[in-house]
C-alpha positions in Angstrom: 91.3 108.0 104.2 92.7 111.5 104.6 96.5 111.5 103.7 97.4 112.9 107.1 95.8 109.9 108.8 97.5 107.3 106.6 100.1 105.1 108.3 103.6 105.7 107.1 106.4 103.2 106.3 110.0 104.4 106.5 112.6 102.3 104.9 116.4 102.3 104.7 117.9 100.4 101.8 121.6 99.6 101.7 123.7 97.1 99.9 124.0 94.8 102.9 120.9 95.6 105.0 117.3 96.7 104.7 115.3 98.1 107.7 111.7 99.2 108.0 109.5 100.9 110.6 105.7 101.5 110.4 104.3 104.6 112.0 100.7 104.5 113.0 99.1 107.9 112.4 96.7 109.7 114.6 96.7 112.3 117.4 99.9 110.6 118.7 102.0 109.0 115.9 103.8 106.0 117.1 106.0 103.1 115.8 103.8 100.1 115.6 106.2 97.6 113.9 109.8 97.3 112.8 111.8 94.8 110.8 115.3 94.4 109.3 117.0 92.0 107.1 120.6 91.1 106.3 121.1 91.1 102.5 122.8 87.9 101.4 125.4 88.6 98.8 124.7 92.3 98.8 127.3 94.7 97.5 127.4 98.3 96.2 127.7 97.2 92.6 124.3 95.5 92.4 121.2 96.7 94.2 119.2 93.6 93.1 119.9 91.5 96.3 118.8 94.4 98.5 115.6 95.0 96.5 114.9 91.2 96.7 115.2 91.5 100.5 112.9 94.5 100.5 110.3 92.7 98.3 110.3 89.7 100.7 109.6 92.0 103.7 106.9 94.0 101.8 105.1 90.7 101.0 103.8 90.8 104.6 100.5 92.7 104.7 101.9 94.4 107.9 103.9 96.7 105.6 101.3 97.4 103.0 98.7 100.2 102.3 100.5 103.3 103.6 102.6 106.2 102.5 106.3 105.6 102.2 109.5 107.5 102.9 112.7 105.9 101.7 116.4 106.6 102.6 118.9 105.2 100.0 122.4 104.3 101.0 125.2 106.5 99.6 127.1 103.9 97.5 124.3 103.8 94.9 124.3 107.6 94.4 126.6 110.2 92.9 127.1 113.6 94.4 128.6 116.9 93.3 128.8 120.4 94.6 127.5 122.9 92.0 129.2 126.3 92.2 126.9 129.3 92.3 126.2 130.3 88.6 127.4 133.7 87.5 123.8 134.6 86.3 120.4 133.8 87.8 119.0 130.6 86.5 115.5 129.1 86.5 114.8 125.6 87.6 115.6 124.1 84.2 118.8 126.1 84.0 120.0 125.0 87.4 119.3 121.3 86.5 121.3 121.7 83.2 124.1 123.4 85.1 124.2 120.6 87.7 124.1 117.9 85.0 127.2 119.5 83.3 129.1 119.6 86.7 128.3 115.9 87.3 129.3 114.9 83.8 132.6 116.7 84.2 133.2 114.7 87.4 131.8 111.3 86.4 131.6 111.3 82.6 128.7 110.4 80.4 127.7 107.4 82.6 125.2 109.6 84.4 123.5 110.8 81.2 120.2 109.0 82.0 120.3 109.3 85.8 117.7 111.3 87.7 119.1 114.5 89.2 117.8 116.2 92.3 119.1 119.5 93.8 119.1 120.9 97.3 117.1 124.1 97.7 119.4 127.0 98.7 119.2 130.8 98.3 120.4 132.3 95.0 124.1 132.9 94.8 125.1 129.9 96.9 126.6 126.6 95.9 124.2 123.6 96.1 124.4 119.8 96.2 123.4 117.7 93.2 122.5 114.1 93.7 122.2 111.6 90.8 120.2 108.4 91.1 120.2 105.6 88.5 116.9 105.8 86.7 116.4 101.9 86.7 117.0 101.8 90.4 114.3 104.4 91.1 111.8 102.7 88.7 112.3 99.3 90.4 111.8 100.9 93.8 108.6 102.5 92.7 107.3 99.2 91.3 108.1 97.4 94.5 106.3 100.0 96.6 103.3 100.0 94.2 103.0 96.3 94.5 102.6 96.7 98.3 100.2 99.6 97.9 102.8 102.0 99.2 102.8 105.6 97.9 106.3 107.1 97.7 106.3 110.6 99.3 110.0 111.1 99.9 113.2 109.6 98.6 116.4 110.9 100.3 120.1 110.1 100.3 121.6 108.8 103.5 124.1 111.7 103.8 121.4 114.3 103.7 119.2 112.6 106.2 122.2 112.1 108.6 123.5 115.7 108.1 120.0 117.2 108.8 119.7 115.2 111.9 123.1 116.3 113.3 123.5 119.8 111.9 122.6 121.4 115.2 125.6 119.7 116.8 128.1 121.0 114.2 130.1 124.1 114.9 130.1 127.4 113.0 133.1 127.9 110.8 134.8 124.8 109.2 134.3 121.1 109.8 133.8 117.8 108.1 130.7 115.7 108.7 131.1 112.0 108.0 128.3 109.3 107.9 129.3 105.6 107.9 127.6 102.4 107.3 129.0 98.9 106.8 131.0 99.2 103.6 130.6 102.9 102.8 131.5 106.4 103.8 130.1 109.8 102.8 131.8 113.0 104.0 130.9 116.7 103.5 133.1 119.7 104.1 131.0 122.5 105.7 132.2 126.1 105.9 129.9 128.6 107.6 126.9 126.4 106.9 127.6 125.8 103.2 128.6 122.5 101.7 131.9 123.0 99.9 133.1 119.4 99.1 131.5 116.0 99.1 133.5 112.7 99.2 132.3 109.1 99.1 134.3 105.9 99.4 133.9 102.2 99.8 135.4 100.8 103.0 137.7 97.8 103.4 137.7 95.6 106.4 140.1 98.1 108.1 137.6 100.9 107.5 139.4 103.3 109.9 142.1 103.8 107.3 139.7 105.8 105.1 139.0 108.1 108.0 142.7 108.7 108.5 143.0 109.6 104.8 140.1 111.9 105.1 141.6 113.6 108.1 144.8 114.1 106.2 142.8 115.5 103.2 141.0 117.8 105.5 144.2 119.3 106.8 145.3 119.8 103.2 142.1 121.5 102.1 141.6 123.7 105.2 140.5 127.2 104.3 140.9 128.8 107.7 143.5 128.6 110.5 143.5 125.1 111.8 142.0 122.0 110.1 138.3 121.5 110.5 137.4 118.8 112.9 135.8 115.5 111.7 132.4 114.8 113.2 131.5 111.1 112.6 128.0 109.6 112.5 128.1 105.8 112.8 126.1 102.8 114.1 126.9 101.8 117.6 129.3 99.0 116.9 131.3 101.1 114.5 131.4 104.0 117.0 133.0 101.8 119.6 135.7 100.5 117.3 136.3 103.9 115.7 136.7 105.7 119.0 139.3 103.1 120.1 141.3 103.5 116.9 140.8 107.3 116.3 139.9 109.0 119.6 140.9 112.4 118.3 137.8 112.5 116.1 134.4 113.6 117.4 132.2 110.4 117.5 128.7 111.7 117.6 126.4 110.2 120.3 122.7 110.5 119.7 120.3 111.8 122.3 116.7 110.8 122.9 115.4 113.5 120.5 117.4 112.1 117.6 116.5 108.5 118.4 112.9 109.4 117.9 113.4 110.3 114.3 112.4 107.3 112.3 114.9 107.8 109.4 117.8 108.4 111.8 117.0 105.4 114.0 117.2 103.2 110.9 120.6 104.5 110.0 121.9 103.8 113.5 120.5 100.2 113.6 123.0 97.3 113.1 121.8 94.0 111.9 123.4 91.2 113.9 
């Protein structure tokens, strides 16, 4: 079968939930199936419960024999903004530079992690994302067992930011994406990522947003603190808007809801 006619499975894997959609390919691609699972005992420190839930879903032939795109939740990843180097670097040089920046921030614990970089023009800072090597290998093994070919592996914060970027203002702002138990935030100035911040959330998760708001005022580089634009599942938006109405709680439109990766991030498991 020609690759462009293969069905595609899109998965979102987080410590406390796993969600899947299958897209039937053809002249008019369409969602033909969806599934989601609450992860019993899931937490950010151990991906095994989430991967066990994924394996259980993938055992159904409905999810097998397709291409696969996967979105990983932010708590399992580590991020760093790599300053533009003083000299032009090739691909290996950029990777070495990024690994040095991440090691300076997180220590030698990331020595064997897989590093990916965003593609930006020369002379501009870029995002480095580190993924634990065992996590990626286990994911690839699970997908292979279901005859799924991994074509894309992306972090939640990048998927969410790319979906919403057309709604963010020029100048300075903070973009925040939330899920149950985690937060990732990016300071954006004139279209460039300048800072990235991740945090685990307590039961009173709005406290972390208040801290981030205060931090944004402290780190502002222009007149007036950059506004916070918040991407969150429906139930969290309602609670957050009541607690912090001064923030911009992003509401998706029909175009965004048709994006499979984005729709999985917005879904809430009851």
